[in-house]
PDB file of N, CA, C, O and CB in Angstrom:
ATOM      1  N   UNK A   1      12.058 -43.836 187.028  1.00  0.00           N
ATOM      2  CA  UNK A   1      11.239 -44.332 188.102  1.00  0.00           C
ATOM      3  C   UNK A   1      10.181 -45.351 187.692  1.00  0.00           C
ATOM      4  O   UNK A   1      10.255 -45.954 186.621  1.00  0.00           O
ATOM      5  CB  UNK A   1      10.590 -43.206 188.752  1.00  0.00           C
ATOM      6  N   UNK A   2       9.260 -45.517 188.512  1.00  0.00           N
ATOM      7  CA  UNK A   2       8.223 -46.637 188.338  1.00  0.00           C
ATOM      8  C   UNK A   2       6.972 -45.793 187.618  1.00  0.00           C
ATOM      9  O   UNK A   2       6.599 -44.661 187.925  1.00  0.00           O
ATOM     10  CB  UNK A   2       7.754 -47.422 189.956  1.00  0.00           C
ATOM     11  N   UNK A   3       6.408 -46.692 186.533  1.00  0.00           N
ATOM     12  CA  UNK A   3       5.308 -45.947 185.720  1.00  0.00           C
ATOM     13  C   UNK A   3       4.021 -46.525 186.548  1.00  0.00           C
ATOM     14  O   UNK A   3       4.012 -47.692 186.941  1.00  0.00           O
ATOM     15  CB  UNK A   3       5.292 -46.352 183.880  1.00  0.00           C
ATOM     16  N   UNK A   4       2.861 -45.562 186.800  1.00  0.00           N
ATOM     17  CA  UNK A   4       1.810 -45.834 187.347  1.00  0.00           C
ATOM     18  C   UNK A   4       0.904 -46.852 186.425  1.00  0.00           C
ATOM     19  O   UNK A   4       0.972 -46.729 185.202  1.00  0.00           O
ATOM     20  CB  UNK A   4       1.233 -44.586 187.675  1.00  0.00           C
ATOM     21  N   UNK A   5       0.220 -47.663 186.896  1.00  0.00           N
ATOM     22  CA  UNK A   5      -0.764 -48.477 186.106  1.00  0.00           C
ATOM     23  C   UNK A   5      -1.533 -47.762 185.384  1.00  0.00           C
ATOM     24  O   UNK A   5      -1.785 -46.637 185.815  1.00  0.00           O
ATOM     25  CB  UNK A   5      -1.579 -49.266 186.822  1.00  0.00           C
ATOM     26  N   UNK A   6      -2.056 -48.130 184.255  1.00  0.00           N
ATOM     27  CA  UNK A   6      -3.163 -47.221 183.589  1.00  0.00           C
ATOM     28  C   UNK A   6      -4.335 -46.906 184.054  1.00  0.00           C
ATOM     29  O   UNK A   6      -4.829 -45.803 183.823  1.00  0.00           O
ATOM     30  CB  UNK A   6      -3.527 -47.629 182.541  1.00  0.00           C
ATOM     31  N   UNK A   7      -4.985 -47.900 184.829  1.00  0.00           N
ATOM     32  CA  UNK A   7      -6.060 -47.575 185.670  1.00  0.00           C
ATOM     33  C   UNK A   7      -6.527 -48.887 186.254  1.00  0.00           C
ATOM     34  O   UNK A   7      -7.336 -49.654 185.732  1.00  0.00           O
ATOM     35  CB  UNK A   7      -7.171 -46.818 184.923  1.00  0.00           C
ATOM     36  N   UNK A   8      -5.819 -49.059 187.573  1.00  0.00           N
ATOM     37  CA  UNK A   8      -6.324 -50.225 188.213  1.00  0.00           C
ATOM     38  C   UNK A   8      -7.796 -50.502 188.514  1.00  0.00           C
ATOM     39  O   UNK A   8      -8.217 -51.649 188.666  1.00  0.00           O
ATOM     40  CB  UNK A   8      -5.714 -50.276 189.332  1.00  0.00           C
ATOM     41  N   UNK A   9      -8.596 -49.368 188.599  1.00  0.00           N
ATOM     42  CA  UNK A   9     -10.069 -49.335 188.944  1.00  0.00           C
ATOM     43  C   UNK A   9     -10.883 -50.217 187.596  1.00  0.00           C
ATOM     44  O   UNK A   9     -11.783 -51.057 187.595  1.00  0.00           O
ATOM     45  CB  UNK A   9     -10.616 -47.518 189.096  1.00  0.00           C
ATOM     46  N   UNK A  10     -10.099 -49.581 186.526  1.00  0.00           N
ATOM     47  CA  UNK A  10     -10.730 -50.114 185.353  1.00  0.00           C
ATOM     48  C   UNK A  10     -10.595 -51.554 185.003  1.00  0.00           C
ATOM     49  O   UNK A  10     -11.468 -52.166 184.387  1.00  0.00           O
ATOM     50  CB  UNK A  10     -10.285 -49.417 184.303  1.00  0.00           C
ATOM     51  N   UNK A  11      -9.428 -52.102 185.432  1.00  0.00           N
ATOM     52  CA  UNK A  11      -9.116 -53.637 185.357  1.00  0.00           C
ATOM     53  C   UNK A  11      -9.948 -54.106 186.360  1.00  0.00           C
ATOM     54  O   UNK A  11     -10.633 -55.023 185.908  1.00  0.00           O
ATOM     55  CB  UNK A  11      -7.571 -54.110 185.602  1.00  0.00           C
ATOM     56  N   UNK A  12     -10.182 -53.883 187.498  1.00  0.00           N
ATOM     57  CA  UNK A  12     -11.072 -54.448 188.514  1.00  0.00           C
ATOM     58  C   UNK A  12     -12.392 -54.450 188.106  1.00  0.00           C
ATOM     59  O   UNK A  12     -13.053 -55.461 188.341  1.00  0.00           O
ATOM     60  CB  UNK A  12     -10.999 -53.776 189.745  1.00  0.00           C
ATOM     61  N   UNK A  13     -12.919 -53.488 187.524  1.00  0.00           N
ATOM     62  CA  UNK A  13     -14.295 -53.357 187.007  1.00  0.00           C
ATOM     63  C   UNK A  13     -14.414 -54.399 185.966  1.00  0.00           C
ATOM     64  O   UNK A  13     -15.412 -55.119 185.991  1.00  0.00           O
ATOM     65  CB  UNK A  13     -14.619 -51.918 186.430  1.00  0.00           C
ATOM     66  N   UNK A  14     -13.499 -54.570 185.037  1.00  0.00           N
ATOM     67  CA  UNK A  14     -13.422 -55.558 183.939  1.00  0.00           C
ATOM     68  C   UNK A  14     -13.715 -56.902 184.463  1.00  0.00           C
ATOM     69  O   UNK A  14     -14.588 -57.649 184.021  1.00  0.00           O
ATOM     70  CB  UNK A  14     -12.059 -55.556 183.261  1.00  0.00           C
ATOM     71  N   UNK A  15     -12.888 -57.158 185.476  1.00  0.00           N
ATOM     72  CA  UNK A  15     -12.634 -58.716 186.146  1.00  0.00           C
ATOM     73  C   UNK A  15     -14.147 -58.680 186.662  1.00  0.00           C
ATOM     74  O   UNK A  15     -14.923 -59.520 186.206  1.00  0.00           O
ATOM     75  CB  UNK A  15     -11.190 -58.953 187.616  1.00  0.00           C
ATOM     76  N   UNK A  16     -14.550 -57.842 187.493  1.00  0.00           N
ATOM     77  CA  UNK A  16     -15.954 -58.111 188.147  1.00  0.00           C
ATOM     78  C   UNK A  16     -17.098 -58.120 187.245  1.00  0.00           C
ATOM     79  O   UNK A  16     -18.123 -58.704 187.598  1.00  0.00           O
ATOM     80  CB  UNK A  16     -16.278 -57.083 189.178  1.00  0.00           C
ATOM     81  N   UNK A  17     -17.022 -57.468 185.987  1.00  0.00           N
ATOM     82  CA  UNK A  17     -17.936 -57.706 184.921  1.00  0.00           C
ATOM     83  C   UNK A  17     -18.021 -58.989 184.383  1.00  0.00           C
ATOM     84  O   UNK A  17     -19.117 -59.508 184.170  1.00  0.00           O
ATOM     85  CB  UNK A  17     -17.686 -56.914 183.933  1.00  0.00           C
ATOM     86  N   UNK A  18     -16.860 -59.606 184.119  1.00  0.00           N
ATOM     87  CA  UNK A  18     -16.605 -60.937 183.634  1.00  0.00           C
ATOM     88  C   UNK A  18     -17.389 -61.928 184.760  1.00  0.00           C
ATOM     89  O   UNK A  18     -18.255 -62.741 184.437  1.00  0.00           O
ATOM     90  CB  UNK A  18     -14.884 -61.211 183.506  1.00  0.00           C
ATOM     91  N   UNK A  19     -16.952 -61.717 186.046  1.00  0.00           N
ATOM     92  CA  UNK A  19     -17.405 -62.731 186.981  1.00  0.00           C
ATOM     93  C   UNK A  19     -18.884 -62.657 186.914  1.00  0.00           C
ATOM     94  O   UNK A  19     -19.576 -63.673 186.862  1.00  0.00           O
ATOM     95  CB  UNK A  19     -16.862 -62.524 188.441  1.00  0.00           C
ATOM     96  N   UNK A  20     -19.405 -61.364 186.914  1.00  0.00           N
ATOM     97  CA  UNK A  20     -20.842 -61.346 187.018  1.00  0.00           C
ATOM     98  C   UNK A  20     -21.673 -61.909 185.891  1.00  0.00           C
ATOM     99  O   UNK A  20     -22.789 -62.390 186.084  1.00  0.00           O
ATOM    100  CB  UNK A  20     -21.230 -60.038 187.206  1.00  0.00           C
ATOM    101  N   UNK A  21     -21.017 -61.824 184.547  1.00  0.00           N
ATOM    102  CA  UNK A  21     -21.573 -62.459 183.490  1.00  0.00           C
ATOM    103  C   UNK A  21     -21.415 -63.874 183.592  1.00  0.00           C
ATOM    104  O   UNK A  21     -22.294 -64.630 183.181  1.00  0.00           O
ATOM    105  CB  UNK A  21     -21.065 -61.991 182.316  1.00  0.00           C
ATOM    106  N   UNK A  22     -20.403 -64.268 184.089  1.00  0.00           N
ATOM    107  CA  UNK A  22     -20.204 -65.829 184.246  1.00  0.00           C
ATOM    108  C   UNK A  22     -21.343 -66.326 185.099  1.00  0.00           C
ATOM    109  O   UNK A  22     -22.060 -67.253 184.722  1.00  0.00           O
ATOM    110  CB  UNK A  22     -18.746 -66.244 184.967  1.00  0.00           C
ATOM    111  N   UNK A  23     -21.516 -65.669 186.319  1.00  0.00           N
ATOM    112  CA  UNK A  23     -22.430 -66.087 187.418  1.00  0.00           C
ATOM    113  C   UNK A  23     -24.029 -65.820 186.640  1.00  0.00           C
ATOM    114  O   UNK A  23     -24.953 -66.623 186.771  1.00  0.00           O
ATOM    115  CB  UNK A  23     -22.104 -65.031 188.995  1.00  0.00           C
ATOM    116  N   UNK A  24     -24.107 -64.774 185.976  1.00  0.00           N
ATOM    117  CA  UNK A  24     -25.569 -64.818 185.346  1.00  0.00           C
ATOM    118  C   UNK A  24     -25.732 -65.983 184.291  1.00  0.00           C
ATOM    119  O   UNK A  24     -26.836 -66.504 184.134  1.00  0.00           O
ATOM    120  CB  UNK A  24     -25.911 -63.373 184.571  1.00  0.00           C
ATOM    121  N   UNK A  25     -24.639 -66.387 183.574  1.00  0.00           N
ATOM    122  CA  UNK A  25     -24.908 -67.527 182.697  1.00  0.00           C
ATOM    123  C   UNK A  25     -25.176 -68.740 183.450  1.00  0.00           C
ATOM    124  O   UNK A  25     -26.094 -69.469 183.075  1.00  0.00           O
ATOM    125  CB  UNK A  25     -23.796 -67.773 181.780  1.00  0.00           C
ATOM    126  N   UNK A  26     -24.436 -69.058 184.535  1.00  0.00           N
ATOM    127  CA  UNK A  26     -24.547 -70.180 185.515  1.00  0.00           C
ATOM    128  C   UNK A  26     -25.875 -70.223 186.051  1.00  0.00           C
ATOM    129  O   UNK A  26     -26.423 -71.322 186.134  1.00  0.00           O
ATOM    130  CB  UNK A  26     -23.565 -70.070 186.648  1.00  0.00           C
ATOM    131  N   UNK A  27     -26.542 -69.071 186.470  1.00  0.00           N
ATOM    132  CA  UNK A  27     -27.891 -69.062 187.149  1.00  0.00           C
ATOM    133  C   UNK A  27     -28.782 -69.304 186.078  1.00  0.00           C
ATOM    134  O   UNK A  27     -29.775 -69.986 186.334  1.00  0.00           O
ATOM    135  CB  UNK A  27     -28.265 -67.731 187.918  1.00  0.00           C
ATOM    136  N   UNK A  28     -28.622 -68.879 184.931  1.00  0.00           N
ATOM    137  CA  UNK A  28     -29.891 -68.964 183.796  1.00  0.00           C
ATOM    138  C   UNK A  28     -29.766 -70.659 183.583  1.00  0.00           C
ATOM    139  O   UNK A  28     -30.758 -71.387 183.608  1.00  0.00           O
ATOM    140  CB  UNK A  28     -29.568 -67.856 182.006  1.00  0.00           C
ATOM    141  N   UNK A  29     -28.473 -71.122 183.383  1.00  0.00           N
ATOM    142  CA  UNK A  29     -28.499 -72.455 182.925  1.00  0.00           C
ATOM    143  C   UNK A  29     -29.148 -73.310 184.103  1.00  0.00           C
ATOM    144  O   UNK A  29     -29.800 -74.301 183.775  1.00  0.00           O
ATOM    145  CB  UNK A  29     -27.021 -72.941 182.519  1.00  0.00           C
ATOM    146  N   UNK A  30     -29.018 -73.006 185.395  1.00  0.00           N
ATOM    147  CA  UNK A  30     -29.709 -73.765 186.507  1.00  0.00           C
ATOM    148  C   UNK A  30     -31.026 -73.516 186.426  1.00  0.00           C
ATOM    149  O   UNK A  30     -31.827 -74.388 186.763  1.00  0.00           O
ATOM    150  CB  UNK A  30     -29.264 -73.445 187.865  1.00  0.00           C
ATOM    151  N   UNK A  31     -31.384 -72.459 186.032  1.00  0.00           N
ATOM    152  CA  UNK A  31     -33.078 -72.154 186.112  1.00  0.00           C
ATOM    153  C   UNK A  31     -33.683 -72.950 184.949  1.00  0.00           C
ATOM    154  O   UNK A  31     -34.825 -73.397 185.056  1.00  0.00           O
ATOM    155  CB  UNK A  31     -33.543 -70.374 185.891  1.00  0.00           C
ATOM    156  N   UNK A  32     -32.884 -73.158 183.741  1.00  0.00           N
ATOM    157  CA  UNK A  32     -33.638 -73.823 182.670  1.00  0.00           C
ATOM    158  C   UNK A  32     -33.712 -75.206 182.789  1.00  0.00           C
ATOM    159  O   UNK A  32     -34.502 -75.840 182.089  1.00  0.00           O
ATOM    160  CB  UNK A  32     -33.117 -73.551 181.419  1.00  0.00           C
ATOM    161  N   UNK A  33     -32.906 -75.801 183.674  1.00  0.00           N
ATOM    162  CA  UNK A  33     -33.062 -77.363 183.830  1.00  0.00           C
ATOM    163  C   UNK A  33     -34.347 -77.709 184.618  1.00  0.00           C
ATOM    164  O   UNK A  33     -35.015 -76.813 185.134  1.00  0.00           O
ATOM    165  CB  UNK A  33     -31.770 -78.017 184.631  1.00  0.00           C
ATOM    166  N   UNK A  34     -34.674 -78.951 184.704  1.00  0.00           N
ATOM    167  CA  UNK A  34     -35.822 -79.420 185.484  1.00  0.00           C
ATOM    168  C   UNK A  34     -35.303 -79.423 186.894  1.00  0.00           C
ATOM    169  O   UNK A  34     -34.162 -79.752 187.218  1.00  0.00           O
ATOM    170  CB  UNK A  34     -36.371 -80.865 185.023  1.00  0.00           C
ATOM    171  N   UNK A  35     -36.489 -78.925 187.890  1.00  0.00           N
ATOM    172  CA  UNK A  35     -35.969 -78.860 189.136  1.00  0.00           C
ATOM    173  C   UNK A  35     -36.844 -79.968 189.961  1.00  0.00           C
ATOM    174  O   UNK A  35     -36.935 -79.893 191.186  1.00  0.00           O
ATOM    175  CB  UNK A  35     -36.036 -77.339 189.700  1.00  0.00           C
ATOM    176  N   UNK A  36     -37.466 -80.977 189.225  1.00  0.00           N
ATOM    177  CA  UNK A  36     -38.025 -81.991 189.939  1.00  0.00           C
ATOM    178  C   UNK A  36     -39.059 -81.562 190.893  1.00  0.00           C
ATOM    179  O   UNK A  36     -39.272 -82.258 191.886  1.00  0.00           O
ATOM    180  CB  UNK A  36     -37.042 -82.679 190.580  1.00  0.00           C
ATOM    181  N   UNK A  37     -39.790 -80.367 190.663  1.00  0.00           N
ATOM    182  CA  UNK A  37     -40.926 -79.792 191.586  1.00  0.00           C
ATOM    183  C   UNK A  37     -42.121 -80.682 191.353  1.00  0.00           C
ATOM    184  O   UNK A  37     -42.883 -80.893 192.297  1.00  0.00           O
ATOM    185  CB  UNK A  37     -41.325 -78.187 191.247  1.00  0.00           C
ATOM    186  N   UNK A  38     -42.357 -81.246 190.111  1.00  0.00           N
ATOM    187  CA  UNK A  38     -43.530 -81.857 189.947  1.00  0.00           C
ATOM    188  C   UNK A  38     -43.449 -83.344 190.046  1.00  0.00           C
ATOM    189  O   UNK A  38     -44.475 -84.010 189.908  1.00  0.00           O
ATOM    190  CB  UNK A  38     -44.062 -81.460 188.756  1.00  0.00           C
ATOM    191  N   UNK A  39     -42.235 -83.938 190.289  1.00  0.00           N
ATOM    192  CA  UNK A  39     -41.956 -85.261 190.421  1.00  0.00           C
ATOM    193  C   UNK A  39     -42.804 -86.155 191.227  1.00  0.00           C
ATOM    194  O   UNK A  39     -43.474 -86.999 190.631  1.00  0.00           O
ATOM    195  CB  UNK A  39     -40.786 -85.333 190.860  1.00  0.00           C
ATOM    196  N   UNK A  40     -42.849 -86.085 192.312  1.00  0.00           N
ATOM    197  CA  UNK A  40     -43.657 -86.967 193.197  1.00  0.00           C
ATOM    198  C   UNK A  40     -43.101 -88.458 193.143  1.00  0.00           C
ATOM    199  O   UNK A  40     -41.920 -88.750 192.956  1.00  0.00           O
ATOM    200  CB  UNK A  40     -45.214 -86.924 192.741  1.00  0.00           C
ATOM    201  N   UNK A  41     -44.169 -89.370 193.342  1.00  0.00           N
ATOM    202  CA  UNK A  41     -43.570 -90.852 192.882  1.00  0.00           C
ATOM    203  C   UNK A  41     -43.090 -91.529 194.359  1.00  0.00           C
ATOM    204  O   UNK A  41     -43.298 -92.716 194.614  1.00  0.00           O
ATOM    205  CB  UNK A  41     -42.033 -90.683 191.646  1.00  0.00           C
ATOM    206  N   UNK A  42     -42.523 -90.743 195.145  1.00  0.00           N
ATOM    207  CA  UNK A  42     -42.033 -91.290 196.328  1.00  0.00           C
ATOM    208  C   UNK A  42     -43.334 -91.489 197.443  1.00  0.00           C
ATOM    209  O   UNK A  42     -44.196 -90.622 197.592  1.00  0.00           O
ATOM    210  CB  UNK A  42     -40.833 -90.278 196.868  1.00  0.00           C
ATOM    211  N   UNK A  43     -43.318 -92.465 198.009  1.00  0.00           N
ATOM    212  CA  UNK A  43     -44.580 -92.529 199.124  1.00  0.00           C
ATOM    213  C   UNK A  43     -43.977 -91.801 200.318  1.00  0.00           C
ATOM    214  O   UNK A  43     -42.909 -92.150 200.821  1.00  0.00           O
ATOM    215  CB  UNK A  43     -45.105 -94.229 199.624  1.00  0.00           C
ATOM    216  N   UNK A  44     -44.730 -90.743 200.762  1.00  0.00           N
ATOM    217  CA  UNK A  44     -44.263 -90.061 201.882  1.00  0.00           C
ATOM    218  C   UNK A  44     -44.406 -90.811 203.266  1.00  0.00           C
ATOM    219  O   UNK A  44     -43.580 -90.703 204.173  1.00  0.00           O
ATOM    220  CB  UNK A  44     -44.961 -88.798 201.918  1.00  0.00           C
ATOM    221  N   UNK A  45     -45.561 -91.592 203.324  1.00  0.00           N
ATOM    222  CA  UNK A  45     -45.920 -92.378 204.510  1.00  0.00           C
ATOM    223  C   UNK A  45     -45.643 -93.956 204.257  1.00  0.00           C
ATOM    224  O   UNK A  45     -46.589 -94.702 204.006  1.00  0.00           O
ATOM    225  CB  UNK A  45     -47.482 -92.111 204.864  1.00  0.00           C
ATOM    226  N   UNK A  46     -44.360 -94.420 204.328  1.00  0.00           N
ATOM    227  CA  UNK A  46     -44.331 -95.724 203.526  1.00  0.00           C
ATOM    228  C   UNK A  46     -44.685 -96.730 204.805  1.00  0.00           C
ATOM    229  O   UNK A  46     -45.008 -97.870 204.471  1.00  0.00           O
ATOM    230  CB  UNK A  46     -42.680 -96.064 202.665  1.00  0.00           C
ATOM    231  N   UNK A  47     -44.663 -96.457 206.152  1.00  0.00           N
ATOM    232  CA  UNK A  47     -44.942 -97.326 207.102  1.00  0.00           C
ATOM    233  C   UNK A  47     -46.294 -96.963 207.716  1.00  0.00           C
ATOM    234  O   UNK A  47     -46.541 -97.371 208.851  1.00  0.00           O
ATOM    235  CB  UNK A  47     -43.857 -97.366 208.054  1.00  0.00           C
ATOM    236  N   UNK A  48     -46.985 -96.394 207.200  1.00  0.00           N
ATOM    237  CA  UNK A  48     -48.266 -96.146 208.052  1.00  0.00           C
ATOM    238  C   UNK A  48     -48.217 -95.109 209.114  1.00  0.00           C
ATOM    239  O   UNK A  48     -47.134 -94.618 209.432  1.00  0.00           O
ATOM    240  CB  UNK A  48     -48.659 -97.382 208.743  1.00  0.00           C
ATOM    241  N   UNK A  49     -49.417 -94.720 209.726  1.00  0.00           N
ATOM    242  CA  UNK A  49     -49.305 -93.651 210.715  1.00  0.00           C
ATOM    243  C   UNK A  49     -48.526 -94.204 211.995  1.00  0.00           C
ATOM    244  O   UNK A  49     -48.410 -95.425 212.095  1.00  0.00           O
ATOM    245  CB  UNK A  49     -50.778 -93.110 211.106  1.00  0.00           C
ATOM    246  N   UNK A  50     -48.019 -93.428 212.916  1.00  0.00           N
ATOM    247  CA  UNK A  50     -47.329 -93.668 213.992  1.00  0.00           C
ATOM    248  C   UNK A  50     -48.108 -94.133 215.174  1.00  0.00           C
ATOM    249  O   UNK A  50     -47.517 -94.646 216.123  1.00  0.00           O
ATOM    250  CB  UNK A  50     -46.641 -92.589 214.261  1.00  0.00           C
ATOM    251  N   UNK A  51     -49.373 -93.986 215.171  1.00  0.00           N
ATOM    252  CA  UNK A  51     -50.111 -94.845 216.084  1.00  0.00           C
ATOM    253  C   UNK A  51     -50.280 -96.191 216.230  1.00  0.00           C
ATOM    254  O   UNK A  51     -50.710 -96.796 217.212  1.00  0.00           O
ATOM    255  CB  UNK A  51     -51.082 -94.577 216.031  1.00  0.00           C
ATOM    256  N   UNK A  52     -49.829 -96.706 214.946  1.00  0.00           N
ATOM    257  CA  UNK A  52     -49.782 -98.307 214.624  1.00  0.00           C
ATOM    258  C   UNK A  52     -48.410 -98.946 214.889  1.00  0.00           C
ATOM    259  O   UNK A  52     -48.335-100.148 214.637  1.00  0.00           O
ATOM    260  CB  UNK A  52     -50.130 -98.606 213.036  1.00  0.00           C
ATOM    261  N   UNK A  53     -47.432 -98.395 215.306  1.00  0.00           N
ATOM    262  CA  UNK A  53     -46.184 -98.725 215.717  1.00  0.00           C
ATOM    263  C   UNK A  53     -46.191 -99.792 216.634  1.00  0.00           C
ATOM    264  O   UNK A  53     -47.009 -99.730 217.553  1.00  0.00           O
ATOM    265  CB  UNK A  53     -45.549 -97.667 216.231  1.00  0.00           C
ATOM    266  N   UNK A  54     -45.414-100.787 216.559  1.00  0.00           N
ATOM    267  CA  UNK A  54     -45.346-101.937 217.154  1.00  0.00           C
ATOM    268  C   UNK A  54     -44.817-101.598 218.680  1.00  0.00           C
ATOM    269  O   UNK A  54     -43.817-100.883 218.761  1.00  0.00           O
ATOM    270  CB  UNK A  54     -44.454-102.897 216.299  1.00  0.00           C
ATOM    271  N   UNK A  55     -45.391-102.039 219.809  1.00  0.00           N
ATOM    272  CA  UNK A  55     -44.719-101.953 221.138  1.00  0.00           C
ATOM    273  C   UNK A  55     -44.103-102.919 221.610  1.00  0.00           C
ATOM    274  O   UNK A  55     -44.675-104.006 221.527  1.00  0.00           O
ATOM    275  CB  UNK A  55     -45.443-101.673 222.047  1.00  0.00           C
ATOM    276  N   UNK A  56     -43.007-102.880 222.134  1.00  0.00           N
ATOM    277  CA  UNK A  56     -42.183-103.927 222.782  1.00  0.00           C
ATOM    278  C   UNK A  56     -42.166-104.079 224.192  1.00  0.00           C
ATOM    279  O   UNK A  56     -41.822-103.118 224.880  1.00  0.00           O
ATOM    280  CB  UNK A  56     -40.922-103.769 222.450  1.00  0.00           C
ATOM    281  N   UNK A  57     -42.512-105.228 224.752  1.00  0.00           N
ATOM    282  CA  UNK A  57     -42.688-105.317 226.159  1.00  0.00           C
ATOM    283  C   UNK A  57     -41.672-106.454 226.698  1.00  0.00           C
ATOM    284  O   UNK A  57     -41.279-107.403 226.019  1.00  0.00           O
ATOM    285  CB  UNK A  57     -44.242-105.640 226.498  1.00  0.00           C
ATOM    286  N   UNK A  58     -41.369-106.226 227.852  1.00  0.00           N
ATOM    287  CA  UNK A  58     -40.455-107.220 228.440  1.00  0.00           C
ATOM    288  C   UNK A  58     -41.198-108.812 228.623  1.00  0.00           C
ATOM    289  O   UNK A  58     -42.400-109.017 228.793  1.00  0.00           O
ATOM    290  CB  UNK A  58     -39.973-106.572 229.952  1.00  0.00           C
ATOM    291  N   UNK A  59     -40.301-109.656 228.551  1.00  0.00           N
ATOM    292  CA  UNK A  59     -40.888-111.118 228.598  1.00  0.00           C
ATOM    293  C   UNK A  59     -41.134-111.190 230.129  1.00  0.00           C
ATOM    294  O   UNK A  59     -40.406-110.766 231.027  1.00  0.00           O
ATOM    295  CB  UNK A  59     -39.787-112.427 227.983  1.00  0.00           C
ATOM    296  N   UNK A  60     -42.382-111.851 230.221  1.00  0.00           N
ATOM    297  CA  UNK A  60     -42.760-112.079 231.613  1.00  0.00           C
ATOM    298  C   UNK A  60     -42.546-113.315 232.355  1.00  0.00           C
ATOM    299  O   UNK A  60     -43.019-113.560 233.465  1.00  0.00           O
ATOM    300  CB  UNK A  60     -43.993-111.878 231.701  1.00  0.00           C
ATOM    301  N   UNK A  61     -41.769-114.104 231.632  1.00  0.00           N
ATOM    302  CA  UNK A  61     -41.549-115.391 232.438  1.00  0.00           C
ATOM    303  C   UNK A  61     -40.754-116.353 231.833  1.00  0.00           C
ATOM    304  O   UNK A  61     -40.526-117.417 232.409  1.00  0.00           O
ATOM    305  CB  UNK A  61     -42.759-116.053 232.749  1.00  0.00           C
TER     306      UNK A  61
END
């Protein structure tokens, strides 16, 4: 008849362990890189405050 698998749960645990190790390597690699937290350099308010925005009016004649 059919032979039972040696231990399907052991195979699943092995696969899960491999995926977990790969995920940990990936996360460790991402943490080691620069995250641009101290970068700056871009001007946050390039066009000045909103109160000085130009107003448009209809032509009167």
